[in-house]
C-alpha positions in Angstrom: -14.5 24.2 258.9 -12.1 22.8 261.3 -11.5 19.1 261.0 -12.2 17.0 264.2 -9.1 16.0 266.1 -8.5 12.4 267.0 -8.1 11.5 270.7 -5.5 8.8 271.3 -7.3 5.6 272.2 -10.8 7.0 271.7 -13.3 8.7 269.4 -12.5 11.9 267.5 -12.9 15.1 269.5 -15.7 17.4 268.2 -14.8 20.4 266.1 -14.7 23.7 267.8 -12.4 25.7 270.1 -9.5 23.7 271.6 -9.0 23.4 275.3 -6.5 25.8 276.7 -3.8 23.3 277.3 -4.1 21.9 273.8 -4.3 25.3 272.2 -1.3 26.4 274.1 0.6 23.5 272.7 0.5 25.0 269.2 3.8 26.8 268.4 2.2 30.1 267.7 0.1 30.0 270.8 3.1 29.2 273.0 4.9 32.2 271.6 1.9 34.4 272.3 1.4 33.1 275.8 5.1 33.4 276.6 4.8 37.1 275.8 2.5 37.4 278.8 4.6 35.4 281.1 3.0 32.0 280.8 5.6 29.2 280.6 3.4 26.2 280.0 3.0 23.0 282.0 5.7 21.0 280.3 8.6 20.3 282.7 11.8 22.1 281.7 14.4 19.8 280.3 17.5 19.9 282.5 20.6 19.9 280.3 24.0 18.8 281.5 25.2 22.4 281.7 22.8 23.1 284.6 24.1 20.4 286.9 27.7 21.6 287.5 26.7 25.0 289.0 24.4 23.3 291.4 27.0 20.8 292.4 29.4 23.7 292.8 27.0 25.5 295.1 26.5 22.4 297.2 30.3 22.0 297.6 30.7 25.7 298.6 27.9 25.3 301.2 29.5 22.2 302.6 32.9 23.9 302.9 31.3 27.0 304.5 29.5 24.7 307.0 32.7 23.0 307.9 34.5 26.4 308.3 31.7 27.7 310.5 31.8 24.5 312.6 35.6 24.7 313.1 35.4 28.4 314.0 32.6 27.6 316.5 34.6 24.7 318.0 37.8 26.8 318.2 35.9 29.7 319.6 34.4 27.5 322.3 37.9 26.1 323.1 39.4 29.6 323.4 36.5 30.8 325.6 37.0 27.8 327.9 40.8 28.4 327.9 40.3 32.1 328.8 38.4 31.1 331.9 41.1 28.6 332.9 44.0 31.1 332.5 45.6 31.8 335.8 45.9 35.6 335.7 47.4 35.9 339.1 50.5 38.2 338.8 50.1 41.9 339.7 53.0 43.6 338.0 52.1 46.9 339.7 52.7 45.5 343.2 55.9 47.6 343.6 54.7 50.7 341.8 54.9 51.7 338.1 58.5 50.7 337.6 60.7 52.3 334.8 59.2 54.5 332.1 57.8 52.5 329.2 60.1 52.2 326.3 59.3 51.3 322.7 57.8 47.9 321.9 56.6 45.3 324.4 58.6 43.4 327.0 57.6 39.9 328.2 59.2 38.2 331.2 59.2 34.4 330.5 60.0 32.2 333.4 60.4 28.4 333.6 59.9 27.4 337.2 60.6 24.2 339.0 57.1 24.1 340.3 56.1 20.5 341.0 52.4 21.3 340.8 50.6 18.6 338.9 53.3 16.0 339.5 52.9 12.8 341.5 55.8 11.5 343.6 56.5 9.0 340.9 56.6 11.8 338.3 59.1 13.8 340.5 61.4 10.8 340.7 61.0 10.0 337.0 61.7 13.5 335.9 64.5 14.0 338.5 62.7 17.1 339.6 64.2 16.9 343.1 62.5 17.9 346.3 62.0 21.0 348.2 58.9 23.1 348.7 57.7 26.2 346.8 58.9 27.0 343.4 62.2 28.4 342.0 63.2 29.7 338.6 65.1 27.4 336.2 65.1 30.0 333.3 64.5 33.7 333.0 64.1 35.4 329.6 63.1 38.9 328.6 61.4 38.8 325.3 61.2 42.1 323.5 59.0 42.7 320.4 59.2 45.9 318.4 59.6 47.5 315.0 63.1 46.1 314.7 62.0 42.5 315.3 62.3 40.2 318.3 65.1 40.0 320.8 65.4 37.2 323.4 67.7 38.1 326.3 68.5 35.4 328.8 69.3 36.4 332.4 71.1 33.6 334.1 69.4 32.6 337.4 72.7 33.0 339.3 73.2 36.6 338.1 74.6 38.8 340.9 72.1 41.6 341.1 70.5 44.1 343.6 67.2 42.9 345.0 65.1 46.1 345.8 63.7 46.5 349.3 60.5 44.5 349.9 58.2 43.2 352.6 58.8 39.6 353.6 55.4 37.9 353.2 56.4 35.3 355.9 57.3 37.8 358.6 55.8 41.1 357.4 59.1 42.8 358.0 60.7 45.3 355.6 63.8 43.8 354.0 66.4 46.4 352.8 67.9 46.3 349.3 70.7 43.8 349.1 72.9 41.9 346.6 71.8 38.4 345.8 71.2 35.9 343.1 68.5 36.8 340.6 66.4 33.7 341.3 66.5 34.5 345.0 64.0 37.3 344.2 61.5 34.7 343.0 62.1 32.6 346.1 61.6 35.7 348.4 58.6 37.4 346.8 57.4 35.3 343.8 56.8 36.7 340.3 56.1 40.2 341.5 59.4 40.7 343.2 61.2 38.9 340.4 59.7 41.3 337.8 60.5 44.3 340.0 64.1 43.1 340.4 64.5 42.6 336.6 63.1 46.1 336.1 65.4 47.6 338.7 68.6 46.0 337.3 67.9 46.4 333.5 65.8 49.6 333.3 63.3 47.8 331.2 59.6 48.0 331.8 58.0 44.6 332.1 54.7 44.7 330.3 53.6 41.0 330.7 54.6 37.9 332.6 54.3 34.2 331.7 55.5 31.3 333.8 55.2 27.5 333.2 56.2 24.7 335.6 57.7 21.3 335.0 54.5 19.4 334.6 53.0 21.9 332.1 56.2 22.0 330.0 56.3 18.2 329.7 52.6 17.9 328.9 52.7 20.6 326.2 55.6 19.0 324.4 53.9 15.6 324.5 50.6 17.1 323.4 52.4 18.4 320.3 53.8 15.0 319.6 57.3 16.0 320.5 59.6 18.7 319.1 62.2 18.2 316.4 65.6 19.3 317.6 69.2 19.0 316.4 72.2 18.4 318.7 75.8 18.9 317.7 77.1 16.4 320.3 76.0 13.6 322.7 74.6 14.8 326.1 74.5 12.6 329.2 73.8 14.3 332.5 73.1 12.3 335.6 71.5 15.1 337.6 68.9 16.1 335.0 68.5 12.7 333.5 69.5 13.8 330.0 70.7 11.0 327.8 70.7 12.2 324.2 72.6 11.4 321.0 74.1 13.7 318.5 72.0 14.6 315.5 68.4 15.6 314.7 65.6 13.8 316.6 62.2 14.3 318.1 62.4 15.1 321.8 59.4 14.0 323.9 58.4 15.9 327.1 60.7 14.2 329.5 63.7 14.4 327.2 63.1 18.0 326.5 62.9 18.9 330.2 66.1 17.1 330.9 67.8 18.9 328.0 66.8 22.4 329.0 67.7 21.8 332.7 71.1 20.2 332.2 74.1 22.5 332.7 76.9 20.2 333.9 77.7 19.1 330.4 78.0 22.7 329.2 81.4 24.2 329.1 79.9 27.6 330.2 77.6 26.1 332.8 74.5 28.2 333.4 75.3 30.4 330.4 75.3 27.4 328.1 72.0 26.2 329.6 70.4 29.6 328.9 71.3 29.4 325.3 69.9 25.9 325.1 66.6 27.1 326.6 66.4 29.9 324.0 66.9 27.4 321.1 64.4 25.0 322.4 61.8 27.6 323.1 62.1 28.8 319.5 61.8 25.2 318.2 58.7 24.7 320.3 57.1 27.9 318.8 58.0 26.7 315.3 56.3 23.3 316.0 53.1 25.0 317.1 53.1 27.1 313.9 54.0 24.4 311.4 51.8 21.7 312.9 48.6 23.7 312.4 47.7 23.4 316.1 46.2 26.9 316.2 43.8 26.0 313.4 43.0 22.4 314.4 40.7 22.2 317.5 41.5 18.5 317.9 45.2 19.5 318.5 44.4 22.9 320.1 42.4 21.6 323.0 45.0 19.0 324.2 47.8 21.6 323.9 45.9 24.2 325.9 44.7 21.8 328.4 48.2 20.5 329.0 49.7 23.9 329.5 47.0 25.6 331.5 47.7 23.4 334.6 50.9 25.2 335.5 50.7 28.4 333.3 50.7 31.6 335.4 50.4 35.0 333.8 49.9 38.6 334.7 46.4 40.1 335.2 46.4 41.9 331.8 47.5 38.9 329.8 44.8 37.2 327.8 45.0 34.4 325.2 45.3 36.9 322.3 48.4 38.5 323.9 49.7 35.1 324.8 49.4 33.9 321.2 51.2 37.1 320.0 54.0 36.4 322.4 54.4 32.9 321.1 54.2 33.9 317.5 57.0 36.4 318.0 59.3 33.5 319.0 59.0 31.9 315.6 61.6 32.3 313.0 65.4 32.6 313.0 68.1 34.8 311.7 67.4 38.5 311.6 63.8 38.1 312.7 64.7 36.7 316.1 67.9 37.7 317.8 68.9 35.5 320.8 71.5 36.8 323.3 72.6 36.3 326.9 73.3 39.3 329.0 77.1 40.1 328.7 79.1 38.9 331.6 82.7 39.3 332.8 82.8 36.7 335.6 81.4 33.2 336.2 81.7 31.2 339.4 82.6 34.2 341.6 82.4 33.2 345.3 80.1 35.3 347.5 78.2 34.9 350.8 75.3 33.6 348.7 77.4 31.0 346.8 79.0 31.2 343.4 77.5 33.8 341.1 77.6 35.3 337.6 78.7 38.9 337.3 77.3 41.1 334.4 79.7 43.2 332.3 78.3 46.6 333.5 79.1 48.7 330.4 78.0 46.2 327.8 74.9 45.1 329.7 73.9 48.7 330.0 74.3 49.2 326.3 72.3 46.1 325.5 69.4 47.2 327.7 69.4 50.7 326.3 69.2 49.3 322.7 66.3 47.0 323.8 64.5 49.8 325.6 64.8 52.2 322.6 63.9 49.4 320.1 67.3 49.8 318.3 69.2 47.0 316.5 71.1 45.0 319.1 74.8 45.2 318.4 76.2 43.9 321.7 78.1 40.7 321.2 78.5 38.2 324.0 82.1 38.0 325.1 83.6 34.9 326.7 83.4 35.2 330.5 86.3 34.6 332.7 86.2 32.9 336.1 87.6 35.0 339.0 
């Protein structure tokens, strides 16, 4: 006969069948019950080996949540920026232009537009007066299988401006020789792009232009751009006052540097090379600073530049980012050249101009159009 069990703190339990919970507490009963899936009511002991995987999962969830939040913020920033992008330039205004070559050609223009500048800003930046906007820099950026080529076209280049309708009078203007930047003054971005196509044989696929205010604000939004100078530069007209060596240029200093030409032995040609170098340094700063991945930096940079950034109607932020990324790097990945010239300061009815070397310029543009390695070297120009 089964002996009575003693209840803790009370009289003995009567003999007979044990309650289920107590019966299940017997080792044999637990094994039998476990065979049918019953796991008992005793809480499972949590060993130290179980805590680490759970903490790891919590960390992974936190990281994923942060990534999703950053993507959402960045996506919202890009969506906002896309709506603010000034897609105003119709590159087909003068017809289809030359046949498309290999790769993609961007026309990058720095204009002296004073939009977004107060009178004090104009004086402080030595931006001068005058209405409308003119070009301070003109660069054809080619991207293709053989890498990236930046070709500067000096604004005083002596070129043929194709016939066009004067928007002020509505009259038809016959083709004529003039400075390259006159095309921009006469007919804006559309006539400038058409003139570049006419004189180079290159199809312009996209257009991007930024004014004084946007340039200064973008550089400042990035915290300045690290740049190295091989000599002191002091130019009264542009306001440049820089010392030799490596330094961080703020917006105002950077603008003065890329505009100055009177301290350059080759004048406008020297300025074109400076503009190429600084544009590449600016692209590298955007890349290395992590701006494209950090919404706290991305928004100010976009907001600063969109005020005066003008692009063609087919340009979106994705293509704009591709264009900017192609500027990064040095050496064989990005080749920087100025169109070959054989005369500087040549007097004409339109003022002193720069004359291209016809044969070498034609070879350069053919190599760019066919996406071949650029072998044309810049020769020293002579004054006539």
